[in-house]
Structures are given as C-alpha cells and as structure tokens.
C-alpha positions in Angstrom: -89.9 -16.7 49.5 -87.3 -17.8 48.9 -87.4 -16.4 45.3 -87.8 -13.0 47.2 -85.4 -12.7 50.0 -82.7 -13.4 46.7 -84.3 -11.1 45.0 -83.5 -8.0 47.7 -80.6 -9.4 48.1 -79.7 -9.4 43.9 -81.4 -5.6 44.4 -79.1 -5.1 47.6 -76.1 -7.0 45.2 -76.6 -4.8 42.6 -77.0 -1.1 44.2 -74.6 -1.8 46.1 -72.6 -2.1 42.4 -73.6 1.6 41.8 -72.6 3.1 44.8 -69.2 0.7 44.2 -68.8 2.2 39.9 -69.6 5.9 41.1 -67.3 6.3 43.4 -65.0 5.3 41.1 -66.5 7.6 38.4 -65.9 10.1 40.5 -62.3 9.1 42.4 -61.9 9.5 37.7 -63.3 13.2 37.4 -60.9 14.2 40.1 -58.2 12.8 39.0 -59.0 14.2 35.2 -59.6 17.5 36.2 -56.5 17.3 38.7 -54.6 16.2 35.9 -56.3 18.9 33.4 -55.3 21.6 35.6 -52.3 20.3 35.8 -51.9 20.7 32.2 -53.2 23.5 32.0 -50.5 24.7 33.9 -47.9 22.8 31.7 -49.5 24.3 28.5 -48.7 27.9 29.5 -45.0 26.7 30.9 -44.2 26.0 26.9 -46.2 28.6 25.9 -44.6 31.8 27.7 -41.2 29.9 28.0 -40.8 27.6 25.2 -42.9 29.5 22.6 -40.7 32.5 22.6 -37.9 29.7 22.5 -38.4 29.0 19.0 -39.8 31.8 17.3 -36.9 33.5 18.5 -34.8 30.2 16.8 -37.6 30.7 13.7 -36.2 34.2 13.3 -32.9 34.1 14.0 -33.2 30.8 10.5 -35.0 33.2 8.8 -31.9 36.2 8.9 -29.0 32.8 9.0 -30.2 31.7 5.7 -29.4 34.0 3.1 -25.6 33.6 4.8 -25.5 29.8 5.2 -27.3 28.9 1.2 -24.2 32.0 0.1 -21.9 29.9 2.0 -22.9 26.9 0.9 -23.2 28.2 -3.4 -19.6 29.5 -2.6 -18.8 26.1 -1.2 -19.8 24.3 -4.1 -17.7 27.4 -6.8 -15.4 26.7 -5.4 -15.5 22.9 -5.2 -15.8 22.6 -9.0 -13.3 25.1 -9.7 -11.2 23.0 -6.8 -12.2 20.3 -9.9 -11.6 21.9 -12.5 -7.8 22.5 -11.7 -7.2 19.6 -10.0 -8.3 17.9 -13.5 -5.8 20.8 -15.1 -2.8 19.7 -12.7 -4.0 16.0 -13.4 -3.5 16.7 -17.8 0.0 18.6 -16.4 1.4 15.6 -14.7 0.5 13.0 -17.6 1.4 15.6 -20.0 5.2 15.6 -17.9 5.1 11.9 -17.2 4.7 10.5 -20.4 7.8 13.6 -21.9 9.9 11.9 -19.6 9.1 8.9 -19.9 10.3 9.6 -23.8 13.5 11.8 -22.7 14.8 8.2 -20.2 14.4 6.7 -23.8 15.8 8.0 -26.0 19.0 8.6 -22.7 19.0 4.9 -22.5 19.4 4.7 -26.6 21.7 7.2 -26.8 23.8 5.5 -23.6 23.4 2.4 -25.4 24.7 3.6 -29.0 27.7 5.4 -26.7 28.5 2.2 -24.9 28.3 0.5 -29.0 30.7 3.7 -29.7 33.4 2.8 -27.3 33.4 -1.1 -27.1 34.0 -0.9 -31.3 36.7 1.3 -30.4 38.3 -0.5 -27.8 38.4 -3.5 -30.0 39.9 -1.6 -32.5 42.0 -0.1 -31.2 42.9 -4.0 -29.5 43.3 -4.7 -32.9 45.5 -2.0 -34.2 47.5 -0.9 -31.4 47.9 -3.0 -28.8 48.6 -6.9 -30.6 51.4 -5.4 -33.1 52.8 -3.4 -30.3 52.3 -6.9 -28.6 54.5 -8.6 -30.8 57.2 -5.7 -31.3 57.2 -5.5 -27.8 57.9 -9.6 -28.0 60.2 -9.3 -31.2 62.7 -6.6 -29.0 62.4 -9.4 -25.7 63.5 -11.6 -28.8 66.4 -10.0 -29.8 67.1 -8.4 -26.6 67.7 -11.9 -25.4 69.5 -12.7 -27.4 71.9 -10.4 -28.1 72.8 -10.2 -24.9 73.0 -14.0 -25.2 75.7 -13.8 -27.7 77.4 -10.6 -26.0 77.7 -12.6 -23.1 78.7 -15.9 -24.5 81.3 -14.1 -25.9 82.9 -12.5 -23.4 82.2 -15.3 -21.4 84.4 -17.6 -23.6 87.5 -15.2 -23.8 87.6 -14.5 -19.8 88.1 -18.7 -19.8 90.5 -18.4 -22.5 88.4 -21.7 -23.4 85.4 -22.4 -25.7 83.7 -24.8 -22.7 82.8 -22.4 -19.8 84.1 -23.5 -16.2 81.4 -25.1 -15.4 82.2 -27.7 -17.8 85.7 -28.3 -16.6 84.8 -30.6 -14.1 82.4 -33.4 -16.1 
C-alpha cells in the first residue's frame, strides 16, 4: 500500500509538473507571438521608411560616382603635375645654388687677389717713396737745425761782442 500511495503521489507530482510546463509553454507562445507582431510591425516600418532612403542614397551614390571618379582623376593628375613641377624647381634651385657658390668662390678669390695687390703696392710705395722721403726729410731737418744753430749762434756772438755768451760770464 505504501507503494501504491507513493505511486499516486509520484503521478500527482508528475501531473502538476506537466501542467506547469504546459502553462510555461503557453506563456512562451503568447510572448513569442507578441514579439513576432512587434517585429513584423518594425519590419514594415523599416521597409516603408529605410528602404526608400537606402534606395535614394544608392541612386545618389550612383549619380555622383562618375563625378567623384572624375574629381579623383583630376586630383591625381594635378598631384602628378605638381610633383613634376616641384622636381623641376628643385633641379633649377640646385643649379642656381651651384652657380652662386661658384660665383662666391670666384669673387672671394678676386677680392683676395685685389687685397694682395693693394698690400704689395703699399709695401712698394713704402719702400720706394715714403722711406726715401723720410730720409730726405730727416736730412732737411738736420740741415735746417744746423743752419738755424749756425745763424743764431753767430748773431749772439755779434750781440755780445765777445765770443762767450752772457750766461757763461757769471760762472
């Protein structure tokens, strides 16, 4: 009997579990049905609003694509032309700089040679004109000093009447 009571209890518990599972399945079914209805409504809204916008964007991209490709080609060609012009400018500037360097070197050499010539000329003038002129000037000053002394000395002797200057008389 005890086995039979246990069997009835087990069947009752199993029946209750099956009823609970059936309730859960019905609730799931209703929830999925409700979600499906919302998804269909959302799908319809996407179809009515998003697809025309996507199609319009696609048509816009299709109509603009040739222009964009043309612009891209023009930009590419322009960049190639600019690159070629910059390379040409670089070559020209290098050539100008090389020529300028050569001219600066030549000018430096010319100035150096001119300064050397000026120095040589100065030394030559010093040797040939200034030194002899100084010597002549020295001789002239010596002669002038001698004549001056001679002239003044004779004049003093005549003034004193004696051959001895007055200062020497008191010694």
